[in-house]
N, C-alpha and C positions, 0 to 999 in steps of 0.2 A: 432733602433727602428724603430722610427715615420718616418725616410725618406723609411725605406723599405716596410711599412703598405701603403704610399703613393707611391711607386713605379708599389704596389701590385693592389692597386686603380685606377693605367693609367694604368696597363696589362690589365684590367678587362676593364676600358672602350674603350679601345683600339679595343678591343675585340670584344664588343660592339658596335660600330659600323665599323667595320669591317663583323656581322652581317645582320644586315641592310643593307649596301650596299647592300651585295650579294644576298639580298634577295630580294633588291628594283629591281636588276639590272637580276637578277630571273626571276623574274613577267614579263619581256619580250620578255622570251623562249618557246618558241611554243612547245609542246611536240609532240611527234611522234602516241600516240595516243590519240584518244579525250574522255579523262576521265575530265569530271568538276567540276572543281576546283582542279585537282592533279595537282602536283609540282613536281621540280626535288627534292626539298628539300639541296640543296647545303649550304648554310646559316647554317644548323645542322654540319658542319664540325668545324663552329668556336667552338658548344655550344659541343661537344660530345671533343673536345680539350681542352676545360676549364674544364671538369666535368675530366680530369684526368690528369693536367696538375696541375690546382687550386684546385678541389674537388668538392663534392655535390654542396653546398650550393651556390657556386658563378657560375658553370655550368645553374643550374636553372634561376636566377637570369642573366644572359645574357641569357637564352631563352626566358625569361617573357620581360623582357626589349625591345629586338628584335623586341618581336611581338607589344609590344605598340607603340613603336618609327616609329618600318614600318607600323603602322598604321596612324601617323600624318604623317609623310613624302608621303604616297601613298594617304591618304587620302581615302582610302577603309573600313570606318569602320562597317559598313557590314560584313565584314569580319572577324574583330578581334574575333569577339566570337572561330570563328575557329581554328586561328590560335592561341590566346592564348591556350584554353583551350587545341588545339593539342601540342603547347609544352608543357606547362605543366604535361601533360600524359608522352609525349616523356624523357624530363628530370629526371623525379620522374624516368622511369623506367630502364632508362639507365643510373643514379646514382646508384639504389641498383643493377643492374649487376653487374658496373664496379668494387663494392665492395662488394661483396655476391658471386660472381662466379666470380675467376679470373681464372680458366681454361677458359673463351669465351673471343675469341681475339675481336680486337677491330670492328671488320668486325659484331661478332655476337653481339656486346651492342649495333650498327647501329640497326640491322635489326627487336630485340627487339623495341629498341626506334623510327624505323619508323611505324612499327605495333601499338605503341603507340599514336602514332601521330593521326595514319588514325581511329584508335578509338574513340578518342577526338573529331572528328571534325564529326563523323558521329553518334555520342553521342548529341554534341551539334545540330548538321540541324536537329536530330528525335524531338530533345525538343521543337526546336523551329515551327520544323513543325506539330506537333503533330503528327506524321507517322514512327512506327516501322520500316516498309518496307523499309527503308530507308537504315536498315542494314544490304538487299541482296545488295549494292553497294558497301560494305564492301569486298570482297574478290578479287572484281576488282583491288582495291585499293591496295591491300596486292599482290595482284600478281605482281603490277608494283614499290608496296613500295620493292621488292624481289633484283631490279636491284637497283632502288634509291639506298636503303641502306648500300647495300654491296658496291657501289660507294664512296660514303659517310665516311662509316667505312676505306676502306682499304684509301681513303686521309684522312681522320685522322691519321691513324696510320700512314703516309709518314710526315705528319705534326707537330707528337710527337717525331720520333724521330728527325727530323731536330732541335727542337726546344733544346732535350735532350741535341744535341750538343752545340748548340750555346748561351746556359740561362742556369742560377744555375735554380734549381725545383720551381714550384707557391710557396710551402709553404714556402721558401726561401727568398721569396724576402721580 
């Protein structure tokens, strides 16, 4: 029993480290569309996979730890509040949709997460600059999020399928 908890904790730590590494590398990838603050969200593959494989609590933990550790690694303290809030909103939304709406695919779950991540970021931005007009920026982020969210969902679907072939389910670790 004790060894299985250790194995699970180690797996969660590895997923967190993988999310940080992907997030850091992703920060150097330019987007073809000039939207300030927009990113591909590739590290969300790790978060969604964690939610599916281990559960909501673990997925939210990985998301929040990833944001915090990415701030430490990148030194971008000012973007931490955007990242942390977006990660919290996205991981909570994806966890709820995954748990309560089983008919929605991982692509759909990821799209919900993408939209909520953007909503959290814009909310923080509007609070920081004291201007609700920043919400006019949200539809542009959501349009980009359709493509990135679909890619993240599809990638998560492939990864979960592969993990199910080679590992026991997260609850059994």
